[in-house]
ZADO-1210 file (C-alpha; in nm, 4 decimals, padded with zeros to 6 digits):
<atoms>
<atom x="04.9224" y="09.3844" z="01.4265" code="MET" pos="1"/>
<atom x="04.7532" y="09.4714" z="01.7784" code="ALA" pos="2"/>
<atom x="04.5214" y="09.2269" z="01.9104" code="LEU" pos="3"/>
<atom x="04.1371" y="09.3603" z="01.9521" code="LYS" pos="4"/>
<atom x="03.9406" y="09.2367" z="02.2302" code="LEU" pos="5"/>
<atom x="03.6417" y="09.1979" z="01.9592" code="GLY" pos="6"/>
<atom x="03.9135" y="08.8814" z="01.8464" code="ASP" pos="7"/>
<atom x="03.9108" y="08.6996" z="02.2179" code="LEU" pos="8"/>
<atom x="03.6130" y="08.5860" z="02.1170" code="SER" pos="9"/>
<atom x="03.7358" y="08.3733" z="01.8091" code="LYS" pos="10"/>
<atom x="04.0439" y="08.2420" z="02.0082" code="VAL" pos="11"/>
<atom x="03.9450" y="07.8793" z="02.0787" code="PRO" pos="12"/>
<atom x="03.8531" y="07.7474" z="02.4538" code="PRO" pos="13"/>
<atom x="04.1881" y="07.5710" z="02.5316" code="LYS" pos="14"/>
<atom x="04.4006" y="07.8723" z="02.4269" code="GLN" pos="15"/>
<atom x="04.1711" y="08.1027" z="02.6107" code="LYS" pos="16"/>
<atom x="04.2507" y="07.8441" z="02.9542" code="ALA" pos="17"/>
<atom x="04.6184" y="07.8840" z="02.8450" code="PHE" pos="18"/>
<atom x="04.6170" y="08.2443" z="02.8324" code="LEU" pos="19"/>
<atom x="04.4351" y="08.2859" z="03.1566" code="ALA" pos="20"/>
<atom x="04.7084" y="08.0375" z="03.3234" code="VAL" pos="21"/>
<atom x="04.9486" y="08.2426" z="03.1834" code="LEU" pos="22"/>
<atom x="04.8306" y="08.5926" z="03.3375" code="VAL" pos="23"/>
<atom x="04.8099" y="08.4225" z="03.6829" code="CYS" pos="24"/>
<atom x="05.1246" y="08.2795" z="03.7222" code="LEU" pos="25"/>
<atom x="05.2444" y="08.6704" z="03.5759" code="LEU" pos="26"/>
<atom x="05.0314" y="08.8431" z="03.8150" code="MET" pos="27"/>
<atom x="05.1580" y="08.5796" z="04.1123" code="GLY" pos="28"/>
<atom x="05.5262" y="08.6538" z="04.0373" code="ALA" pos="29"/>
<atom x="05.4756" y="09.0188" z="03.9724" code="GLY" pos="30"/>
<atom x="05.3217" y="08.9815" z="04.3582" code="TYR" pos="31"/>
<atom x="05.6171" y="08.7491" z="04.4670" code="PHE" pos="32"/>
<atom x="05.9473" y="08.9434" z="04.3737" code="TYR" pos="33"/>
<atom x="05.7705" y="09.2645" z="04.4186" code="LEU" pos="34"/>
<atom x="05.5644" y="09.2909" z="04.6796" code="TYR" pos="35"/>
<atom x="05.6064" y="08.9401" z="04.9103" code="HIS" pos="36"/>
<atom x="05.9972" y="08.8704" z="04.9026" code="ARG" pos="37"/>
<atom x="06.0184" y="09.2671" z="05.0143" code="GLU" pos="38"/>
<atom x="05.7919" y="09.2051" z="05.3295" code="MET" pos="39"/>
<atom x="05.9276" y="08.8902" z="05.3905" code="ALA" pos="40"/>
<atom x="06.2613" y="09.0298" z="05.4174" code="ALA" pos="41"/>
<atom x="06.1077" y="09.3245" z="05.6874" code="GLN" pos="42"/>
<atom x="05.9507" y="09.0282" z="05.8567" code="LYS" pos="43"/>
<atom x="06.2813" y="08.8434" z="05.9731" code="THR" pos="44"/>
<atom x="06.4376" y="09.1585" z="06.0288" code="ASP" pos="45"/>
<atom x="06.1810" y="09.2929" z="06.2816" code="LEU" pos="46"/>
<atom x="06.1586" y="08.9264" z="06.4351" code="GLN" pos="47"/>
<atom x="06.5366" y="08.9719" z="06.5028" code="ARG" pos="48"/>
<atom x="06.4453" y="09.2875" z="06.6581" code="LYS" pos="49"/>
<atom x="06.1690" y="09.1148" z="06.9077" code="VAL" pos="50"/>
<atom x="06.3960" y="08.8636" z="07.0206" code="ASN" pos="51"/>
<atom x="06.6874" y="09.1371" z="07.0919" code="GLU" pos="52"/>
<atom x="06.4239" y="09.3202" z="07.2784" code="LEU" pos="53"/>
<atom x="06.3205" y="08.9862" z="07.4664" code="ASP" pos="54"/>
<atom x="06.6674" y="08.9798" z="07.5559" code="GLY" pos="55"/>
<atom x="06.7169" y="09.2909" z="07.7068" code="VAL" pos="56"/>
<atom x="06.3436" y="09.2474" z="07.8454" code="ILE" pos="57"/>
<atom x="06.4820" y="08.9455" z="08.0243" code="LYS" pos="58"/>
<atom x="06.7981" y="09.0624" z="08.1105" code="MET" pos="59"/>
<atom x="06.6468" y="09.3987" z="08.2851" code="GLN" pos="60"/>
<atom x="06.3962" y="09.1960" z="08.4120" code="SER" pos="61"/>
<atom x="06.6456" y="08.9317" z="08.6180" code="ASP" pos="62"/>
<atom x="06.8812" y="09.2267" z="08.6980" code="ILE" pos="63"/>
<atom x="06.4975" y="09.4295" z="08.8453" code="ALA" pos="64"/>
<atom x="06.4847" y="09.0891" z="09.0657" code="LYS" pos="65"/>
<atom x="06.8298" y="09.0621" z="09.2032" code="ASN" pos="66"/>
<atom x="06.8089" y="09.4755" z="09.2652" code="LEU" pos="67"/>
<atom x="06.7609" y="09.4214" z="09.6542" code="PRO" pos="68"/>
<atom x="07.0226" y="09.1873" z="09.7476" code="SER" pos="69"/>
<atom x="07.2586" y="09.3661" z="09.5008" code="PHE" pos="70"/>
<atom x="07.2139" y="09.6485" z="09.7380" code="LYS" pos="71"/>
<atom x="07.2310" y="09.4921" z="10.0171" code="ALA" pos="72"/>
<atom x="07.5909" y="09.3577" z="09.9279" code="GLU" pos="73"/>
<atom x="07.6713" y="09.6955" z="09.8780" code="VAL" pos="74"/>
<atom x="07.5526" y="09.8316" z="10.1845" code="ARG" pos="75"/>
<atom x="07.7776" y="09.5261" z="10.3377" code="ARG" pos="76"/>
<atom x="08.0710" y="09.5917" z="10.1314" code="LEU" pos="77"/>
<atom x="08.0445" y="10.0005" z="10.2642" code="GLU" pos="78"/>
<atom x="08.0044" y="09.8820" z="10.5988" code="GLU" pos="79"/>
<atom x="08.3205" y="09.6318" z="10.5919" code="GLN" pos="80"/>
<atom x="08.5326" y="09.8624" z="10.4649" code="LEU" pos="81"/>
<atom x="08.3963" y="10.1726" z="10.7102" code="GLY" pos="82"/>
<atom x="08.5492" y="09.9020" z="10.9628" code="LEU" pos="83"/>
<atom x="08.8926" y="09.8420" z="10.7979" code="LEU" pos="84"/>
<atom x="08.9287" y="10.2276" z="10.7722" code="LEU" pos="85"/>
<atom x="08.8483" y="10.2750" z="11.1253" code="GLU" pos="86"/>
<atom x="09.1244" y="10.0234" z="11.1988" code="GLN" pos="87"/>
<atom x="09.3806" y="10.2257" z="10.9864" code="LEU" pos="88"/>
<atom x="09.5652" y="10.4447" z="11.2485" code="PRO" pos="89"/>
<atom x="09.6636" y="10.7856" z="11.0602" code="ASN" pos="90"/>
<atom x="10.0213" y="10.9478" z="11.0780" code="SER" pos="91"/>
<atom x="09.9504" y="11.1284" z="11.3865" code="ALA" pos="92"/>
<atom x="09.8878" y="10.7772" z="11.6038" code="GLU" pos="93"/>
<atom x="10.1930" y="10.5541" z="11.4498" code="ILE" pos="94"/>
<atom x="10.3857" y="10.7067" z="11.7766" code="PRO" pos="95"/>
<atom x="10.1708" y="10.6086" z="12.0277" code="SER" pos="96"/>
<atom x="10.0402" y="10.2720" z="11.8631" code="LEU" pos="97"/>
<atom x="10.4215" y="10.1895" z="11.8839" code="LEU" pos="98"/>
<atom x="10.4681" y="10.2632" z="12.2480" code="LYS" pos="99"/>
<atom x="10.1628" y="10.0213" z="12.2505" code="ASN" pos="100"/>
<atom x="10.3419" y="09.7317" z="12.0916" code="VAL" pos="101"/>
<atom x="10.6434" y="09.7565" z="12.2652" code="SER" pos="102"/>
<atom x="10.4771" y="09.8412" z="12.6450" code="ASP" pos="103"/>
<atom x="10.2302" y="09.5304" z="12.6067" code="LEU" pos="104"/>
<atom x="10.5440" y="09.3310" z="12.5541" code="GLY" pos="105"/>
<atom x="10.7189" y="09.4553" z="12.8714" code="LYS" pos="106"/>
<atom x="10.3337" y="09.3756" z="13.0479" code="GLU" pos="107"/>
<atom x="10.4004" y="09.0413" z="12.9293" code="SER" pos="108"/>
<atom x="10.6848" y="08.9930" z="13.0474" code="GLY" pos="109"/>
<atom x="10.9414" y="08.9724" z="12.7522" code="LEU" pos="110"/>
<atom x="11.2688" y="09.2297" z="12.6933" code="GLU" pos="111"/>
<atom x="11.3343" y="09.3784" z="12.3628" code="PHE" pos="112"/>
<atom x="11.6220" y="09.3227" z="12.2539" code="LEU" pos="113"/>
<atom x="11.5669" y="09.5283" z="11.8867" code="LYS" pos="114"/>
<atom x="11.2659" y="09.7422" z="11.8097" code="PHE" pos="115"/>
<atom x="11.3524" y="09.8585" z="11.4245" code="ALA" pos="116"/>
<atom x="11.0308" y="10.0264" z="11.2558" code="PRO" pos="117"/>
<atom x="11.1566" y="09.9885" z="10.8552" code="GLY" pos="118"/>
<atom x="11.0248" y="10.2311" z="10.6068" code="ALA" pos="119"/>
<atom x="10.6563" y="10.2865" z="10.4720" code="GLU" pos="120"/>
<atom x="10.5520" y="10.0570" z="10.1747" code="LEU" pos="121"/>
<atom x="10.2689" y="10.2957" z="10.0316" code="LYS" pos="122"/>
<atom x="09.9968" y="10.1295" z="09.8483" code="LYS" pos="123"/>
<atom x="09.6435" y="10.2099" z="09.6951" code="ASP" pos="124"/>
<atom x="09.5615" y="10.4549" z="09.9868" code="PHE" pos="125"/>
<atom x="09.7459" y="10.3145" z="10.2494" code="TYR" pos="126"/>
<atom x="10.0443" y="10.2936" z="10.3774" code="ALA" pos="127"/>
<atom x="10.2388" y="09.9796" z="10.5016" code="VAL" pos="128"/>
<atom x="10.4704" y="10.0194" z="10.8021" code="ILE" pos="129"/>
<atom x="10.7504" y="09.6976" z="10.8819" code="PRO" pos="130"/>
<atom x="10.8661" y="09.7042" z="11.2379" code="VAL" pos="131"/>
<atom x="11.1366" y="09.4803" z="11.2931" code="THR" pos="132"/>
<atom x="11.1437" y="09.3239" z="11.6699" code="ILE" pos="133"/>
<atom x="11.3683" y="09.0890" z="11.9031" code="ALA" pos="134"/>
<atom x="11.2580" y="09.0307" z="12.2595" code="VAL" pos="135"/>
<atom x="11.3880" y="08.7145" z="12.4772" code="ASN" pos="136"/>
<atom x="11.1533" y="08.5539" z="12.6909" code="GLY" pos="137"/>
<atom x="10.9415" y="08.2340" z="12.7965" code="ASP" pos="138"/>
<atom x="10.7041" y="08.1353" z="12.5304" code="PHE" pos="139"/>
<atom x="10.4077" y="08.1816" z="12.7461" code="HIS" pos="140"/>
<atom x="10.4877" y="08.4978" z="12.7922" code="SER" pos="141"/>
<atom x="10.5276" y="08.5494" z="12.4028" code="PHE" pos="142"/>
<atom x="10.2001" y="08.3995" z="12.3745" code="LEU" pos="143"/>
<atom x="09.9693" y="08.6085" z="12.5839" code="LEU" pos="144"/>
<atom x="10.2188" y="08.9189" z="12.4101" code="PHE" pos="145"/>
<atom x="10.0873" y="08.7725" z="12.0612" code="ALA" pos="146"/>
<atom x="09.7157" y="08.7747" z="12.2235" code="ASP" pos="147"/>
<atom x="09.6925" y="09.1417" z="12.3603" code="LYS" pos="148"/>
<atom x="09.8257" y="09.2943" z="12.0163" code="VAL" pos="149"/>
<atom x="09.5279" y="09.1057" z="11.8744" code="SER" pos="150"/>
<atom x="09.2645" y="09.2622" z="12.0504" code="HIS" pos="151"/>
<atom x="09.4711" y="09.5958" z="11.9971" code="LEU" pos="152"/>
<atom x="09.2085" y="09.9058" z="11.8062" code="PRO" pos="153"/>
<atom x="09.4435" y="09.9370" z="11.5307" code="ARG" pos="154"/>
<atom x="09.5501" y="09.6327" z="11.2639" code="ILE" pos="155"/>
<atom x="09.8930" y="09.4944" z="11.3756" code="VAL" pos="156"/>
<atom x="10.0009" y="09.1578" z="11.1899" code="ASN" pos="157"/>
<atom x="10.3046" y="08.9522" z="11.3642" code="LEU" pos="158"/>
<atom x="10.4687" y="08.7322" z="11.1029" code="SER" pos="159"/>
<atom x="10.8191" y="08.5919" z="11.0665" code="ASP" pos="160"/>
<atom x="10.8204" y="08.4015" z="11.3811" code="VAL" pos="161"/>
<atom x="11.1534" y="08.2521" z="11.4396" code="VAL" pos="162"/>
<atom x="11.2165" y="08.1053" z="11.8040" code="PHE" pos="163"/>
<atom x="11.5869" y="08.0478" z="11.8780" code="GLY" pos="164"/>
<atom x="11.8395" y="08.0628" z="12.1562" code="ASN" pos="165"/>
<atom x="11.6988" y="07.8507" z="12.4157" code="PRO" pos="166"/>
<atom x="11.8212" y="07.8346" z="12.7380" code="LYS" pos="167"/>
<atom x="11.6769" y="07.6640" z="13.0239" code="PRO" pos="168"/>
<atom x="11.5182" y="07.9138" z="13.3454" code="SER" pos="169"/>
<atom x="11.5354" y="07.8656" z="13.7038" code="GLY" pos="170"/>
<atom x="11.1332" y="07.8099" z="13.7241" code="GLU" pos="171"/>
<atom x="11.1458" y="07.5113" z="13.4584" code="GLY" pos="172"/>
<atom x="11.0734" y="07.6829" z="13.1703" code="GLN" pos="173"/>
<atom x="11.3211" y="07.7885" z="12.8799" code="ALA" pos="174"/>
<atom x="11.3726" y="08.1352" z="12.7632" code="MET" pos="175"/>
<atom x="11.4441" y="08.1836" z="12.3671" code="VAL" pos="176"/>
<atom x="11.4388" y="08.4620" z="12.1835" code="ASN" pos="177"/>
<atom x="11.2104" y="08.5430" z="11.9158" code="VAL" pos="178"/>
<atom x="11.2683" y="08.7933" z="11.6035" code="ALA" pos="179"/>
<atom x="10.9092" y="08.8646" z="11.4515" code="PHE" pos="180"/>
<atom x="10.7958" y="09.1864" z="11.2349" code="THR" pos="181"/>
<atom x="10.4851" y="09.3621" z="11.3472" code="ALA" pos="182"/>
<atom x="10.3309" y="09.5318" z="11.1041" code="THR" pos="183"/>
<atom x="10.0762" y="09.8174" z="11.1037" code="THR" pos="184"/>
<atom x="09.9081" y="09.9897" z="10.8456" code="TYR" pos="185"/>
<atom x="09.8112" y="10.3631" z="10.7951" code="ARG" pos="186"/>
<atom x="09.5222" y="10.5353" z="10.5821" code="PHE" pos="187"/>
<atom x="09.6758" y="10.7803" z="10.3123" code="LEU" pos="188"/>
<atom x="09.4912" y="11.1085" z="10.3047" code="GLU" pos="189"/>
<atom x="09.4003" y="11.2108" z="09.9725" code="GLN" pos="190"/>
<atom x="09.5487" y="11.5801" z="09.9111" code="LYS" pos="191"/>
<atom x="09.3386" y="11.7817" z="09.6844" code="PRO" pos="192"/>
<atom x="09.4998" y="11.8605" z="09.3340" code="GLN" pos="193"/>
<atom x="09.6369" y="12.1638" z="09.2642" code="GLU" pos="194"/>
<atom x="09.4383" y="12.3802" z="09.0333" code="ALA" pos="195"/>
<atom x="09.6342" y="12.4425" z="08.6893" code="PRO" pos="196"/>
<atom x="09.8031" y="12.7277" z="08.7224" code="GLY" pos="197"/>
<atom x="09.8630" y="12.7907" z="09.0466" code="ALA" pos="198"/>
<atom x="10.1726" y="12.8971" z="09.2100" code="GLY" pos="199"/>
<atom x="10.2709" y="13.0471" z="08.8604" code="LYS" pos="200"/>
<atom x="10.3832" y="13.4581" z="08.9109" code="GLY" pos="201"/>
<atom x="10.4601" y="13.3435" z="09.3435" code="LYS" pos="202"/>
<atom x="10.8634" y="13.2883" z="09.2676" code="ALA" pos="203"/>
<atom x="10.9780" y="13.5827" z="09.0561" code="LYS" pos="204"/>
</atoms>
């Protein structure tokens, strides 16, 4: 049997109050499950995105603050690389460079017993050229030679220096044989890549 509005006047006050509380609870539960819970989830998701954006903004801000110093460091490194490349001879300069090394040794009073360039060792953009050298002379002459080599415009490193067979000379100085390796470096010029298909049909 359906409940009519007129019948509500006959309901006792306690039951009316109970019904009113029940209706409020039902409305509150409906609001929570249908609206509030969804809005809370959306709020949590939005807050997470805001935190992520704050982190990105902070990182970008730190980069922007340090950008001038980064650019200055890049320029400094590029200048250093340019200076080093200028000190690397090309293939045409290697014979004259090795002759300069030999001439410096003779000017310093050394007698060359061996002068043998070794095979090139190719790296990324340069090649290593070792030269095995053996000389005879006094210790001060060798130091003078090493100092002159260090002032060459091209890079030449002296390594694996071994002194041996000392003999007294008439000038009160000991003559020694000195074996060492003089290493120079050559810049490897990059060759342009041949286009695909080039060269086909040339030889038949």
